[in-house]
C-alpha positions in Angstrom: 174.7 97.9 5.8 177.9 99.9 6.2 176.3 102.9 4.5 173.3 102.8 6.9 175.3 103.0 10.1 176.5 106.6 9.8 173.0 107.7 8.8 171.5 105.9 11.8 174.1 107.4 14.1 173.5 110.9 12.8 169.8 110.5 13.2 170.2 109.4 16.8 172.5 112.3 17.6 170.1 114.8 16.0 167.1 113.5 17.9 169.1 113.6 21.1 170.2 117.2 20.5 166.6 118.3 19.7 165.4 116.6 22.9 168.0 118.4 25.0 167.4 121.8 23.4 163.6 121.4 23.8 164.1 120.5 27.5 166.5 123.5 28.0 164.2 126.1 26.6 161.0 124.5 27.8 159.3 124.9 24.4 156.3 122.7 25.0 155.0 124.7 28.0 155.3 128.0 26.0 152.3 127.1 23.9 150.0 125.7 26.5 146.8 127.7 26.8 145.6 128.4 30.3 142.7 130.7 31.0 143.8 133.4 33.4 140.5 135.0 34.4 136.8 134.4 33.8 135.6 137.0 31.3 132.0 137.0 30.3 132.8 135.2 27.1 134.8 132.4 28.9 132.1 132.1 31.5 129.5 131.5 28.8 131.8 128.8 27.3 131.7 127.0 30.6 128.0 127.4 31.1 128.2 130.1 33.7 125.6 132.9 33.4 127.5 136.2 33.7 124.3 138.1 34.4 124.0 136.3 37.8 127.2 137.5 39.4 126.2 136.8 43.0 124.6 133.4 42.7 126.6 130.1 43.0 125.9 126.9 41.1 
């Protein structure tokens, strides 16, 4: 059991440091994909007919 304590302590410290670094640099939001504008291709993906520009659903 005495050999396991330093390993467990090191693991907790590493996990804590990784959590702090990820919060500091906001890594998770960097990879979120958000559509900025409706292109004809993204409109088709959402079921919007791009040939009918003036009509509303």
